[in-house]
C-alpha positions in Angstrom: -19.3 11.0 28.7 -21.3 13.8 27.1 -23.9 13.1 24.4 -21.9 15.2 21.9 -18.8 13.0 22.4 -18.6 9.9 20.1 -17.2 6.8 21.7 -13.8 5.4 20.8 -15.5 2.3 19.4 -17.8 4.6 17.3 -14.8 6.5 16.0 -13.0 3.3 15.1 -16.0 2.0 13.3 -16.3 5.2 11.4 -12.7 4.9 10.3 -13.2 1.2 9.4 -16.2 2.1 7.3 -14.0 4.2 5.0 -11.3 1.5 4.5 -9.5 -1.3 6.3 -7.3 -0.1 9.1 -4.7 -2.0 11.1 -4.8 -2.0 14.9 -1.7 0.2 15.0 -3.3 2.8 12.7 -6.4 2.9 14.8 -4.3 3.2 17.9 -2.4 6.1 16.4 -5.5 8.0 15.1 -7.6 7.5 18.2 -5.2 7.8 21.1 -5.7 11.6 21.3 -9.4 10.9 22.0 -8.8 8.4 24.9 -10.0 9.8 28.2 -8.9 7.0 30.5 -5.9 4.7 30.3 -6.7 1.3 28.7 -10.0 2.5 27.3 -8.8 2.4 23.7 -7.1 -1.0 24.1 -10.3 -2.5 25.4 -12.3 -1.0 22.5 -9.8 -2.3 19.9 -9.7 -5.7 21.6 -13.4 -5.9 21.2 -13.4 -4.9 17.6 -10.6 -7.3 16.8 -12.5 -10.2 18.6 -15.6 -9.4 16.5 -13.5 -9.4 13.3 -13.8 -5.7 12.5 -10.1 -5.3 12.7 -8.3 -7.9 10.5 -4.7 -7.6 9.5 -5.0 -10.0 6.6 -7.8 -7.9 5.1 -5.6 -4.8 5.6 -2.8 -6.5 3.7 -5.0 -7.7 0.9 -6.7 -4.3 0.6 -3.4 -2.4 0.3 -1.9 -4.9 -2.2 -5.1 -4.8 -4.2 -5.4 -1.0 -4.3 -1.8 -0.1 -4.8 0.0 -2.9 -6.7 -1.2 -1.8 -10.1 0.5 1.7 -9.7 3.4 1.0 -7.3 6.4 -1.3 -7.2 7.0 -3.8 -4.5 9.3 -1.5 -2.5 6.6 1.2 -2.1 3.9 -1.3 -1.3 6.3 -2.8 1.4 6.7 0.7 2.8 3.0 1.3 3.0 2.4 -2.1 4.7 5.2 -1.5 7.2 3.8 2.0 8.0 0.5 0.3 9.0 2.4 -1.7 11.7 1.5 -5.1 10.2 3.3 -8.4 11.0 6.7 -8.3 9.3 6.4 -12.0 8.1 3.0 -11.3 6.5 4.4 -8.2 4.8 7.4 -10.1 3.5 5.0 -12.8 2.0 2.7 -10.2 0.4 5.7 -8.4 -1.2 7.3 -11.6 -2.4 4.1 -12.3 -4.3 4.3 -8.9 -6.0 7.9 -9.4 -7.1 6.9 -12.0 -9.7 4.8 -9.4 -11.6 7.1 -6.4 -11.0 8.3 -6.0 -14.6 4.8 -6.4 -16.1 3.3 -3.8 -13.6 6.2 -1.4 -14.2 5.7 -1.7 -18.0 2.0 -0.9 -17.7 2.7 2.1 -15.5 5.3 3.3 -18.0 3.0 2.7 -21.0 0.2 4.8 -19.4 2.6 7.6 -18.5 5.0 7.7 -21.4 4.1 5.1 -24.0 7.2 5.6 -26.2 10.9 4.9 -25.6 12.9 7.9 -24.5 14.4 9.9 -27.3 17.6 11.0 -25.4 19.5 10.5 -22.2 17.6 13.3 -20.5 14.2 11.8 -21.2 15.5 8.3 -20.3 16.6 9.7 -16.9 13.2 11.3 -16.4 11.4 8.0 -17.2 13.7 6.0 -14.9 13.3 8.3 -12.0 9.5 8.3 -12.4 9.4 4.5 -12.2 12.0 4.2 -9.4 10.1 6.7 -7.2 7.0 4.5 -7.7 9.0 1.8 -6.0 9.8 -0.4 -8.9 13.1 -2.3 -8.8 16.0 -1.0 -10.8 16.2 -4.2 -12.7 12.5 -4.0 -13.7 13.0 -0.4 -14.7 16.0 -1.2 -16.8 14.1 -4.0 -18.6 11.2 -1.8 -19.4 13.3 1.0 -20.7 15.6 -1.3 -22.7 12.4 -1.9 -24.7 12.3 -5.6 -24.1 9.6 -6.7 -26.5 6.3 -6.7 -24.8 3.8 -9.5 -25.6 1.3 -7.1 -26.9 3.7 -5.1 -29.1 2.0 -3.5 -32.0 3.2 -4.2 -35.5 
């Protein structure tokens, strides 16, 4: 290997320094740089054994970073795209569903802040929240103007 060529482990560590990555993500990003079969798997095994790759941390990181702005459906998509264990993804998403309406209300408040004046505006607000991955039920409740705990007098 030439001096100018960074090792696969080095590349993986560089990626992990930026944010948590799942093994599947690292595999996908680094496979073009693999020069001999099995080299990447060995490097990833070593990093996993040393705790540099940790699926639970990846899960928690995504939930922590994205839950405030996205609904459970979008968070589930992101977690699945990272190739994480389906059972762990299901548990993480189940935890988010309890706070779905409150999170949707907060996103709505920051973006719009007032109930829609007409059907056109209502549709726009609904689509915005739905594309963020909030459930249709949570979106309906938010736009129905269910009294929020912190409603101003």
